[in-house]
PAPA-980650 format. One record per residue (C-alpha): y, z, x; chain; residue in one letter. Coordinates in steps of 0.001 Angstrom, whole numbers, plus 500000, padded with zeros to 6 digits. Layout:
N
y->Y&z->Z&x->X&chaine->A&residu->A
...
This chain:
459
y->975088&z->651947&x->725397&chaine->A&residu->X
y->976378&z->651239&x->728943&chaine->A&residu->X
y->974203&z->652219&x->731900&chaine->A&residu->X
y->976995&z->654481&x->733160&chaine->A&residu->X
y->976963&z->656460&x->729900&chaine->A&residu->X
y->973161&z->656673&x->729907&chaine->A&residu->X
y->973103&z->657923&x->733494&chaine->A&residu->X
y->975776&z->660497&x->732650&chaine->A&residu->X
y->973899&z->661753&x->729595&chaine->A&residu->X
y->970558&z->661918&x->731385&chaine->A&residu->X
y->971905&z->663764&x->734425&chaine->A&residu->X
y->973902&z->666150&x->732204&chaine->A&residu->X
y->970833&z->666776&x->730044&chaine->A&residu->X
y->968628&z->667561&x->733045&chaine->A&residu->X
y->971277&z->669805&x->734579&chaine->A&residu->X
y->971839&z->671471&x->731196&chaine->A&residu->X
y->968140&z->672221&x->730750&chaine->A&residu->X
y->967976&z->673773&x->734222&chaine->A&residu->X
y->971198&z->675718&x->733717&chaine->A&residu->X
y->970188&z->677019&x->730282&chaine->A&residu->X
y->966786&z->677983&x->731626&chaine->A&residu->X
y->968302&z->679938&x->734515&chaine->A&residu->X
y->971036&z->681658&x->732476&chaine->A&residu->X
y->968599&z->682505&x->729662&chaine->A&residu->X
y->966239&z->684067&x->732193&chaine->A&residu->X
y->969122&z->686119&x->733603&chaine->A&residu->X
y->970158&z->687275&x->730126&chaine->A&residu->X
y->966673&z->688320&x->729016&chaine->A&residu->X
y->966004&z->690039&x->732335&chaine->A&residu->X
y->969189&z->692098&x->731922&chaine->A&residu->X
y->968344&z->692689&x->728249&chaine->A&residu->X
y->964926&z->694112&x->729130&chaine->A&residu->X
y->966329&z->696052&x->732064&chaine->A&residu->X
y->969063&z->697760&x->729963&chaine->A&residu->X
y->966608&z->698911&x->727296&chaine->A&residu->X
y->964069&z->700052&x->729862&chaine->A&residu->X
y->966798&z->702134&x->731518&chaine->A&residu->X
y->967505&z->703838&x->728171&chaine->A&residu->X
y->963799&z->704437&x->727583&chaine->A&residu->X
y->963401&z->705923&x->731051&chaine->A&residu->X
y->966390&z->708189&x->730435&chaine->A&residu->X
y->964925&z->709432&x->727148&chaine->A&residu->X
y->961491&z->709917&x->728728&chaine->A&residu->X
y->962966&z->711893&x->731631&chaine->A&residu->X
y->964993&z->714199&x->729346&chaine->A&residu->X
y->962078&z->714749&x->726957&chaine->A&residu->X
y->959690&z->715510&x->729832&chaine->A&residu->X
y->962075&z->718041&x->731367&chaine->A&residu->X
y->962660&z->719889&x->728077&chaine->A&residu->X
y->958952&z->719867&x->727167&chaine->A&residu->X
y->957978&z->721355&x->730523&chaine->A&residu->X
y->960547&z->724169&x->730095&chaine->A&residu->X
y->959451&z->724893&x->726538&chaine->A&residu->X
y->955709&z->724807&x->727320&chaine->A&residu->X
y->956338&z->727130&x->730281&chaine->A&residu->X
y->958054&z->729617&x->727973&chaine->A&residu->X
y->955182&z->729441&x->725510&chaine->A&residu->X
y->952736&z->730280&x->728250&chaine->A&residu->X
y->954829&z->733340&x->729151&chaine->A&residu->X
y->954673&z->734497&x->725526&chaine->A&residu->X
y->958080&z->733386&x->724285&chaine->A&residu->X
y->957834&z->731883&x->720776&chaine->A&residu->X
y->959320&z->728444&x->720263&chaine->A&residu->X
y->961833&z->729781&x->717745&chaine->A&residu->X
y->963138&z->732332&x->720263&chaine->A&residu->X
y->963331&z->730024&x->723258&chaine->A&residu->X
y->966641&z->729830&x->725094&chaine->A&residu->X
y->967826&z->726233&x->724939&chaine->A&residu->X
y->970493&z->724663&x->727193&chaine->A&residu->X
y->971122&z->720976&x->726469&chaine->A&residu->X
y->974645&z->720577&x->727767&chaine->A&residu->X
y->973584&z->718846&x->730937&chaine->A&residu->X
y->971924&z->716108&x->728886&chaine->A&residu->X
y->975001&z->715583&x->726745&chaine->A&residu->X
y->976782&z->714347&x->729839&chaine->A&residu->X
y->974303&z->711434&x->729929&chaine->A&residu->X
y->974955&z->710687&x->726291&chaine->A&residu->X
y->971573&z->712064&x->725148&chaine->A&residu->X
y->971426&z->714010&x->721879&chaine->A&residu->X
y->968437&z->716381&x->721723&chaine->A&residu->X
y->966876&z->718102&x->718698&chaine->A&residu->X
y->963966&z->720570&x->718912&chaine->A&residu->X
y->961907&z->720800&x->715724&chaine->A&residu->X
y->958993&z->722960&x->714750&chaine->A&residu->X
y->955709&z->721510&x->713655&chaine->A&residu->X
y->957006&z->721013&x->710109&chaine->A&residu->X
y->960016&z->719055&x->711333&chaine->A&residu->X
y->962575&z->721805&x->710781&chaine->A&residu->X
y->965431&z->721928&x->713269&chaine->A&residu->X
y->965157&z->724827&x->715705&chaine->A&residu->X
y->967901&z->723826&x->718146&chaine->A&residu->X
y->970044&z->720875&x->719025&chaine->A&residu->X
y->972522&z->719854&x->721679&chaine->A&residu->X
y->976223&z->719286&x->721297&chaine->A&residu->X
y->976649&z->715927&x->719642&chaine->A&residu->X
y->978426&z->713554&x->722072&chaine->A&residu->X
y->978767&z->711111&x->719173&chaine->A&residu->X
y->978141&z->711185&x->715481&chaine->A&residu->X
y->974346&z->711190&x->715564&chaine->A&residu->X
y->972558&z->709886&x->712494&chaine->A&residu->X
y->970218&z->711847&x->710320&chaine->A&residu->X
y->967256&z->710006&x->711739&chaine->A&residu->X
y->964250&z->709911&x->709402&chaine->A&residu->X
y->961441&z->712034&x->710768&chaine->A&residu->X
y->958436&z->712084&x->708470&chaine->A&residu->X
y->955381&z->711175&x->710548&chaine->A&residu->X
y->954511&z->714369&x->712486&chaine->A&residu->X
y->950849&z->713602&x->713106&chaine->A&residu->X
y->951483&z->711508&x->716175&chaine->A&residu->X
y->950029&z->713126&x->719255&chaine->A&residu->X
y->951627&z->710657&x->721693&chaine->A&residu->X
y->955232&z->709934&x->722566&chaine->A&residu->X
y->956821&z->707516&x->720147&chaine->A&residu->X
y->959803&z->705193&x->720730&chaine->A&residu->X
y->961767&z->703530&x->717963&chaine->A&residu->X
y->965136&z->701914&x->717319&chaine->A&residu->X
y->967131&z->703125&x->714319&chaine->A&residu->X
y->970190&z->701556&x->712680&chaine->A&residu->X
y->972425&z->703730&x->710543&chaine->A&residu->X
y->974468&z->702702&x->707524&chaine->A&residu->X
y->977382&z->701636&x->709719&chaine->A&residu->X
y->975116&z->699322&x->711728&chaine->A&residu->X
y->975177&z->701587&x->714757&chaine->A&residu->X
y->971949&z->701323&x->716705&chaine->A&residu->X
y->970161&z->704259&x->718376&chaine->A&residu->X
y->967131&z->704525&x->720585&chaine->A&residu->X
y->964956&z->707486&x->719589&chaine->A&residu->X
y->962028&z->709111&x->721400&chaine->A&residu->X
y->959839&z->711767&x->719736&chaine->A&residu->X
y->957692&z->713887&x->722066&chaine->A&residu->X
y->955181&z->716501&x->720791&chaine->A&residu->X
y->955205&z->720063&x->722247&chaine->A&residu->X
y->951722&z->721454&x->722841&chaine->A&residu->X
y->950398&z->724968&x->723296&chaine->A&residu->X
y->946667&z->725437&x->723821&chaine->A&residu->X
y->945967&z->721849&x->722734&chaine->A&residu->X
y->947866&z->722344&x->719485&chaine->A&residu->X
y->951175&z->720733&x->718497&chaine->A&residu->X
y->953689&z->723481&x->717854&chaine->A&residu->X
y->956833&z->721361&x->717698&chaine->A&residu->X
y->958651&z->718181&x->718623&chaine->A&residu->X
y->961454&z->717090&x->720886&chaine->A&residu->X
y->963624&z->714341&x->719453&chaine->A&residu->X
y->965857&z->712668&x->722054&chaine->A&residu->X
y->968373&z->710068&x->720977&chaine->A&residu->X
y->970862&z->707845&x->722760&chaine->A&residu->X
y->973378&z->705404&x->721321&chaine->A&residu->X
y->972839&z->701713&x->722054&chaine->A&residu->X
y->976455&z->700804&x->721333&chaine->A&residu->X
y->977450&z->700554&x->724982&chaine->A&residu->X
y->974299&z->698606&x->725871&chaine->A&residu->X
y->974760&z->696236&x->722937&chaine->A&residu->X
y->978404&z->695722&x->723823&chaine->A&residu->X
y->977480&z->694950&x->727442&chaine->A&residu->X
y->974807&z->692494&x->726350&chaine->A&residu->X
y->977216&z->690772&x->723965&chaine->A&residu->X
y->979760&z->690435&x->726759&chaine->A&residu->X
y->977051&z->689160&x->729103&chaine->A&residu->X
y->975944&z->686670&x->726453&chaine->A&residu->X
y->979452&z->685327&x->725999&chaine->A&residu->X
y->979911&z->685197&x->729772&chaine->A&residu->X
y->976678&z->683221&x->730165&chaine->A&residu->X
y->977683&z->680933&x->727303&chaine->A&residu->X
y->981045&z->680281&x->728947&chaine->A&residu->X
y->979461&z->679632&x->732331&chaine->A&residu->X
y->976874&z->677315&x->730746&chaine->A&residu->X
y->979451&z->675382&x->728747&chaine->A&residu->X
y->981769&z->675072&x->731742&chaine->A&residu->X
y->978836&z->674032&x->733948&chaine->A&residu->X
y->977768&z->671363&x->731465&chaine->A&residu->X
y->981326&z->670066&x->731177&chaine->A&residu->X
y->981739&z->669901&x->734955&chaine->A&residu->X
y->978289&z->668339&x->735292&chaine->A&residu->X
y->979194&z->665661&x->732732&chaine->A&residu->X
y->982478&z->664885&x->734534&chaine->A&residu->X
y->980791&z->664838&x->737944&chaine->A&residu->X
y->977936&z->662683&x->736616&chaine->A&residu->X
y->980420&z->660248&x->735105&chaine->A&residu->X
y->982281&z->659793&x->738375&chaine->A&residu->X
y->979062&z->659645&x->740408&chaine->A&residu->X
y->977628&z->657013&x->738054&chaine->A&residu->X
y->980894&z->655101&x->738216&chaine->A&residu->X
y->980885&z->655200&x->741997&chaine->A&residu->X
y->977190&z->654332&x->742219&chaine->A&residu->X
y->977538&z->651391&x->739844&chaine->A&residu->X
y->980727&z->650117&x->741444&chaine->A&residu->X
y->978701&z->647604&x->743421&chaine->A&residu->X
y->977048&z->646327&x->740238&chaine->A&residu->X
y->980463&z->646018&x->738614&chaine->A&residu->X
y->981750&z->644016&x->741585&chaine->A&residu->X
y->978717&z->641718&x->741390&chaine->A&residu->X
y->979283&z->641291&x->737650&chaine->A&residu->X
y->982954&z->640456&x->738177&chaine->A&residu->X
y->982056&z->637956&x->740890&chaine->A&residu->X
y->979471&z->636300&x->738644&chaine->A&residu->X
y->982037&z->636141&x->735825&chaine->A&residu->X
y->984614&z->634612&x->738158&chaine->A&residu->X
y->982058&z->632020&x->739304&chaine->A&residu->X
y->981282&z->631208&x->735670&chaine->A&residu->X
y->984953&z->630729&x->734842&chaine->A&residu->X
y->985817&z->628747&x->737973&chaine->A&residu->X
y->982530&z->626789&x->738116&chaine->A&residu->X
y->982604&z->627148&x->741879&chaine->A&residu->X
y->980275&z->628945&x->744291&chaine->A&residu->X
y->982856&z->629661&x->747009&chaine->A&residu->X
y->983375&z->633312&x->745979&chaine->A&residu->X
y->981416&z->636218&x->747458&chaine->A&residu->X
y->980806&z->639870&x->746634&chaine->A&residu->X
y->983025&z->642107&x->748778&chaine->A&residu->X
y->980958&z->645298&x->749087&chaine->A&residu->X
y->982194&z->647975&x->751492&chaine->A&residu->X
y->979775&z->650751&x->750520&chaine->A&residu->X
y->976744&z->652169&x->752278&chaine->A&residu->X
y->973761&z->650027&x->753234&chaine->A&residu->X
y->971697&z->651302&x->750320&chaine->A&residu->X
y->969952&z->649522&x->747445&chaine->A&residu->X
y->973282&z->648325&x->746024&chaine->A&residu->X
y->974342&z->647120&x->749445&chaine->A&residu->X
y->971085&z->645221&x->749736&chaine->A&residu->X
y->971623&z->643808&x->746221&chaine->A&residu->X
y->975128&z->642626&x->747142&chaine->A&residu->X
y->973815&z->641076&x->750360&chaine->A&residu->X
y->970996&z->639341&x->748473&chaine->A&residu->X
y->973470&z->638147&x->745834&chaine->A&residu->X
y->975710&z->636661&x->748520&chaine->A&residu->X
y->972710&z->634964&x->750116&chaine->A&residu->X
y->971820&z->633538&x->746704&chaine->A&residu->X
y->975400&z->632271&x->746330&chaine->A&residu->X
y->975174&z->630668&x->749775&chaine->A&residu->X
y->971987&z->628909&x->748739&chaine->A&residu->X
y->973469&z->627827&x->745397&chaine->A&residu->X
y->976643&z->626588&x->747056&chaine->A&residu->X
y->974664&z->624540&x->749551&chaine->A&residu->X
y->972513&z->623139&x->746751&chaine->A&residu->X
y->975600&z->622429&x->744625&chaine->A&residu->X
y->977441&z->620709&x->747471&chaine->A&residu->X
y->974295&z->618810&x->748390&chaine->A&residu->X
y->973829&z->617707&x->744798&chaine->A&residu->X
y->977433&z->616544&x->744490&chaine->A&residu->X
y->977166&z->614684&x->747797&chaine->A&residu->X
y->973837&z->613251&x->746698&chaine->A&residu->X
y->975306&z->611968&x->743434&chaine->A&residu->X
y->978346&z->610584&x->745232&chaine->A&residu->X
y->976280&z->608804&x->747893&chaine->A&residu->X
y->973719&z->607572&x->745362&chaine->A&residu->X
y->976422&z->606100&x->743123&chaine->A&residu->X
y->978041&z->604499&x->746160&chaine->A&residu->X
y->974770&z->603033&x->747436&chaine->A&residu->X
y->973860&z->601734&x->743984&chaine->A&residu->X
y->977338&z->600324&x->743405&chaine->A&residu->X
y->977183&z->598135&x->746536&chaine->A&residu->X
y->974130&z->596016&x->745564&chaine->A&residu->X
y->975202&z->595921&x->741922&chaine->A&residu->X
y->978622&z->594645&x->742964&chaine->A&residu->X
y->977054&z->591987&x->745175&chaine->A&residu->X
y->974638&z->590912&x->742442&chaine->A&residu->X
y->977403&z->590790&x->739833&chaine->A&residu->X
y->979721&z->588850&x->742115&chaine->A&residu->X
y->977078&z->586268&x->742950&chaine->A&residu->X
y->976109&z->585867&x->739306&chaine->A&residu->X
y->979774&z->585433&x->738363&chaine->A&residu->X
y->980017&z->582613&x->740930&chaine->A&residu->X
y->976962&z->580913&x->739451&chaine->A&residu->X
y->978325&z->581340&x->735937&chaine->A&residu->X
y->981775&z->579954&x->736716&chaine->A&residu->X
y->980599&z->577098&x->738916&chaine->A&residu->X
y->978003&z->575144&x->737031&chaine->A&residu->X
y->977984&z->572201&x->739443&chaine->A&residu->X
y->977565&z->574293&x->742598&chaine->A&residu->X
y->975562&z->572574&x->745355&chaine->A&residu->X
y->971869&z->573404&x->745444&chaine->A&residu->X
y->971980&z->574736&x->748998&chaine->A&residu->X
y->974798&z->577140&x->748161&chaine->A&residu->X
y->973010&z->578112&x->744926&chaine->A&residu->X
y->969841&z->578887&x->746905&chaine->A&residu->X
y->971853&z->581032&x->749322&chaine->A&residu->X
y->973448&z->582937&x->746420&chaine->A&residu->X
y->970067&z->583519&x->744770&chaine->A&residu->X
y->968680&z->584700&x->748086&chaine->A&residu->X
y->971521&z->587247&x->748365&chaine->A&residu->X
y->970867&z->588390&x->744787&chaine->A&residu->X
y->967163&z->588812&x->745514&chaine->A&residu->X
y->967929&z->590699&x->748716&chaine->A&residu->X
y->970323&z->593084&x->747001&chaine->A&residu->X
y->967897&z->593573&x->744086&chaine->A&residu->X
y->965128&z->594522&x->746526&chaine->A&residu->X
y->967514&z->596891&x->748297&chaine->A&residu->X
y->968452&z->598533&x->745015&chaine->A&residu->X
y->964812&z->598724&x->743942&chaine->A&residu->X
y->963887&z->600456&x->747189&chaine->A&residu->X
y->966821&z->602830&x->746836&chaine->A&residu->X
y->965821&z->603772&x->743283&chaine->A&residu->X
y->962212&z->604218&x->744395&chaine->A&residu->X
y->963276&z->606557&x->747205&chaine->A&residu->X
y->965473&z->608524&x->744823&chaine->A&residu->X
y->962599&z->608921&x->742369&chaine->A&residu->X
y->960279&z->610053&x->745170&chaine->A&residu->X
y->962795&z->612676&x->746293&chaine->A&residu->X
y->963303&z->613824&x->742696&chaine->A&residu->X
y->959557&z->614270&x->742242&chaine->A&residu->X
y->959397&z->616237&x->745494&chaine->A&residu->X
y->962301&z->618444&x->744408&chaine->A&residu->X
y->960615&z->619068&x->741052&chaine->A&residu->X
y->957582&z->620458&x->742880&chaine->A&residu->X
y->955054&z->618100&x->741296&chaine->A&residu->X
y->951502&z->618766&x->742413&chaine->A&residu->X
y->949900&z->616005&x->744450&chaine->A&residu->X
y->946223&z->615197&x->744690&chaine->A&residu->X
y->944890&z->615876&x->748153&chaine->A&residu->X
y->941730&z->614961&x->749905&chaine->A&residu->X
y->940343&z->614020&x->753308&chaine->A&residu->X
y->942450&z->611266&x->754876&chaine->A&residu->X
y->941565&z->609367&x->758040&chaine->A&residu->X
y->944894&z->608705&x->759760&chaine->A&residu->X
y->943285&z->606205&x->762129&chaine->A&residu->X
y->942369&z->604005&x->759141&chaine->A&residu->X
y->946034&z->604031&x->757995&chaine->A&residu->X
y->947171&z->602933&x->761465&chaine->A&residu->X
y->944474&z->600272&x->761548&chaine->A&residu->X
y->945736&z->598910&x->758214&chaine->A&residu->X
y->949324&z->598917&x->759441&chaine->A&residu->X
y->948292&z->597182&x->762645&chaine->A&residu->X
y->946818&z->594316&x->760615&chaine->A&residu->X
y->950027&z->593991&x->758602&chaine->A&residu->X
y->952230&z->594075&x->761722&chaine->A&residu->X
y->950219&z->591351&x->763456&chaine->A&residu->X
y->950966&z->589013&x->760549&chaine->A&residu->X
y->954714&z->589736&x->760699&chaine->A&residu->X
y->957293&z->588094&x->762942&chaine->A&residu->X
y->958866&z->591122&x->764648&chaine->A&residu->X
y->960198&z->590233&x->768113&chaine->A&residu->X
y->959882&z->593668&x->769709&chaine->A&residu->X
y->956541&z->594804&x->771093&chaine->A&residu->X
y->954618&z->597073&x->768657&chaine->A&residu->X
y->951417&z->598705&x->769933&chaine->A&residu->X
y->948895&z->601017&x->768296&chaine->A&residu->X
y->947004&z->603676&x->770244&chaine->A&residu->X
y->944790&z->605767&x->768032&chaine->A&residu->X
y->941522&z->607641&x->768121&chaine->A&residu->X
y->938804&z->607230&x->765547&chaine->A&residu->X
y->938178&z->609785&x->762817&chaine->A&residu->X
y->941467&z->611700&x->762892&chaine->A&residu->X
y->940908&z->613631&x->759686&chaine->A&residu->X
y->943774&z->615354&x->757835&chaine->A&residu->X
y->944058&z->617018&x->754430&chaine->A&residu->X
y->946554&z->615219&x->752239&chaine->A&residu->X
y->947432&z->612357&x->749919&chaine->A&residu->X
y->946595&z->608984&x->751435&chaine->A&residu->X
y->949321&z->607009&x->749618&chaine->A&residu->X
y->952054&z->609456&x->750619&chaine->A&residu->X
y->950879&z->609563&x->754230&chaine->A&residu->X
y->950941&z->605762&x->754330&chaine->A&residu->X
y->954499&z->605849&x->753011&chaine->A&residu->X
y->955417&z->608465&x->755620&chaine->A&residu->X
y->954118&z->606432&x->758579&chaine->A&residu->X
y->955675&z->603270&x->757189&chaine->A&residu->X
y->959074&z->604993&x->756896&chaine->A&residu->X
y->958920&z->606072&x->760547&chaine->A&residu->X
y->957801&z->602614&x->761635&chaine->A&residu->X
y->960540&z->600829&x->759663&chaine->A&residu->X
y->963093&z->603265&x->761053&chaine->A&residu->X
y->961933&z->602477&x->764606&chaine->A&residu->X
y->962017&z->598719&x->763973&chaine->A&residu->X
y->965531&z->598939&x->762490&chaine->A&residu->X
y->967066&z->600671&x->765551&chaine->A&residu->X
y->965043&z->599072&x->768368&chaine->A&residu->X
y->966358&z->595851&x->769996&chaine->A&residu->X
y->964180&z->592762&x->770146&chaine->A&residu->X
y->963368&z->593433&x->773785&chaine->A&residu->X
y->962280&z->596989&x->773040&chaine->A&residu->X
y->958888&z->598570&x->772437&chaine->A&residu->X
y->957406&z->600696&x->769657&chaine->A&residu->X
y->954214&z->602709&x->770022&chaine->A&residu->X
y->952238&z->604367&x->767230&chaine->A&residu->X
y->949584&z->606857&x->768354&chaine->A&residu->X
y->947473&z->609696&x->767020&chaine->A&residu->X
y->946798&z->613175&x->768395&chaine->A&residu->X
y->944704&z->616171&x->767419&chaine->A&residu->X
y->944022&z->619679&x->768640&chaine->A&residu->X
y->942085&z->622660&x->767322&chaine->A&residu->X
y->944238&z->623197&x->764198&chaine->A&residu->X
y->946466&z->620150&x->763710&chaine->A&residu->X
y->946367&z->616401&x->763922&chaine->A&residu->X
y->948901&z->613711&x->763237&chaine->A&residu->X
y->950770&z->610642&x->764347&chaine->A&residu->X
y->953546&z->609900&x->766849&chaine->A&residu->X
y->956043&z->607042&x->766638&chaine->A&residu->X
y->957893&z->606304&x->769874&chaine->A&residu->X
y->960527&z->603646&x->770401&chaine->A&residu->X
y->962951&z->602434&x->773069&chaine->A&residu->X
y->965798&z->602057&x->770602&chaine->A&residu->X
y->969359&z->603336&x->770485&chaine->A&residu->X
y->968323&z->607007&x->770374&chaine->A&residu->X
y->970050&z->609874&x->768592&chaine->A&residu->X
y->973102&z->611797&x->769755&chaine->A&residu->X
y->972663&z->615607&x->770110&chaine->A&residu->X
y->975414&z->616239&x->767525&chaine->A&residu->X
y->973531&z->614118&x->764988&chaine->A&residu->X
y->970131&z->615713&x->765590&chaine->A&residu->X
y->970542&z->618655&x->763107&chaine->A&residu->X
y->971468&z->616251&x->760283&chaine->A&residu->X
y->969029&z->613360&x->760598&chaine->A&residu->X
y->966827&z->614692&x->757782&chaine->A&residu->X
y->969771&z->615180&x->755392&chaine->A&residu->X
y->969924&z->612821&x->752458&chaine->A&residu->X
y->972211&z->609799&x->752874&chaine->A&residu->X
y->973081&z->610856&x->756416&chaine->A&residu->X
y->973568&z->608011&x->758867&chaine->A&residu->X
y->974986&z->608604&x->762305&chaine->A&residu->X
y->977929&z->606664&x->763650&chaine->A&residu->X
y->975755&z->604826&x->766180&chaine->A&residu->X
y->973282&z->603883&x->763401&chaine->A&residu->X
y->976040&z->602462&x->761206&chaine->A&residu->X
y->977442&z->600497&x->764140&chaine->A&residu->X
y->974010&z->599102&x->765002&chaine->A&residu->X
y->973122&z->597826&x->761533&chaine->A&residu->X
y->974372&z->598013&x->757981&chaine->A&residu->X
y->970850&z->598220&x->756638&chaine->A&residu->X
y->969436&z->601550&x->755536&chaine->A&residu->X
y->970481&z->604131&x->752989&chaine->A&residu->X
y->969959&z->607380&x->754875&chaine->A&residu->X
y->967098&z->608408&x->752578&chaine->A&residu->X
y->964109&z->607411&x->754722&chaine->A&residu->X
y->963914&z->610423&x->757015&chaine->A&residu->X
y->964801&z->612773&x->754137&chaine->A&residu->X
y->961871&z->611368&x->752155&chaine->A&residu->X
y->959625&z->611619&x->755220&chaine->A&residu->X
y->960557&z->615292&x->755604&chaine->A&residu->X
y->959783&z->615997&x->751931&chaine->A&residu->X
y->956343&z->614316&x->752264&chaine->A&residu->X
y->955558&z->616418&x->755346&chaine->A&residu->X
y->956609&z->619588&x->753483&chaine->A&residu->X
y->954304&z->618685&x->750581&chaine->A&residu->X
y->951440&z->618611&x->753104&chaine->A&residu->X
y->952349&z->621959&x->754700&chaine->A&residu->X
y->953005&z->620160&x->757966&chaine->A&residu->X
y->955911&z->619711&x->760338&chaine->A&residu->X
y->957960&z->616865&x->761738&chaine->A&residu->X
y->959847&z->616977&x->764995&chaine->A&residu->X
y->961919&z->614578&x->767055&chaine->A&residu->X
y->962994&z->614267&x->770660&chaine->A&residu->X
y->965529&z->611639&x->771670&chaine->A&residu->X
y->967655&z->610433&x->774546&chaine->A&residu->X
y->970714&z->608367&x->773542&chaine->A&residu->X
y->970347&z->604789&x->774714&chaine->A&residu->X
y->966684&z->605250&x->775711&chaine->A&residu->X
y->964783&z->605872&x->772498&chaine->A&residu->X
y->963242&z->608500&x->770221&chaine->A&residu->X
y->959875&z->610103&x->769551&chaine->A&residu->X
y->958929&z->611350&x->766062&chaine->A&residu->X
y->955889&z->613619&x->765845&chaine->A&residu->X
y->954201&z->614534&x->762534&chaine->A&residu->X
y->951700&z->617426&x->762523&chaine->A&residu->X
y->949317&z->617958&x->759592&chaine->A&residu->X
y->946537&z->620478&x->758879&chaine->A&residu->X
y->943333&z->619218&x->760441&chaine->A&residu->X
y->939938&z->618937&x->758740&chaine->A&residu->X
y->937475&z->620700&x->761000&chaine->A&residu->X
y->934086&z->619074&x->761129&chaine->A&residu->X
């Protein structure tokens, strides 16, 4: 059953229970009030007649000779009968209606008695029997009767009126609940239609157009649009990633295939040229291997794989790199300035890879006459490493994108064809895995400074 129908039924049910409770209370209150009014009328008439008759008895007038005048009570619709102690009629008022021959057999009651009698024609009467006393003895009875036809008719009309009001109220409540539920769930319907359109178009460029109040549904629509923004960015990034990855992989594969085709077609190729071709194949194979390795590292980072962490001395990593650099033949000046015992919490292999990425990036974009400096720092909460160079620098327009995958600035592409644009993206993912941060400051034409901050081990 749709939510709209359930909301309509529940709201109508709750309103119906309240409405029935209120109208039923009104009906029963009027019901009790009408009958109490009749009982009070009978009690008042009986009391008045008894006082007159008992007064006459005191003055010496026998009950059978008393002068009765009941006409005034007939105007109120009350029929009065005076009986002696045996139940025989002594006097009665003019009958304003066809009064029944009410059974009257129990004369031993010494208190007033009220009863409801129904005749053979289903006419109902309210009867009150009041004893007449003289010197503590019962000498007769007053029987006062009133027809309940008018009261019953009024109650029936009131019942039908209440039923009509209740039915109409429930019908209006159901209609109002339906439209309120429809209006309230309009935002959900719009979100559902947008999701269906996205499913059919397989595109994330659509958004929920919600013009309602800033309530829960408005917040849901806003959150849904934010989710679509995130999905669209991820989708575009994934498509760009696949496109760039296929392009980067195609280049070395094409070079390797071309060189192998040359070797295959030219069996008697000179040894020097063959060595050059094999060197190009080896170079492209290493480039492709590094590219695949970087892609796998990024995929593992995206998958959220847990890494083993422990205490890592960053100064030892720099010391190891310094030994490796001294044995290389780089022309630019590379210096190491680090403190001892710079302890961080992380994975030693990944932190080595991180520093190596930053160092290789600095070497790639620093001229032979330039200088590269690797140093450590630490404060009360963080420690880390800084890599400064006097290379080509980074343009301000390129700064927001340098950590994007496969992004290479125009100046970087003009400076060298080496690089895939994955190094800094991988460095950023390693820093994120360590709950750290990486920042960069740069001046075009003068150089750049990369700073990596990691949680410090306090000793």
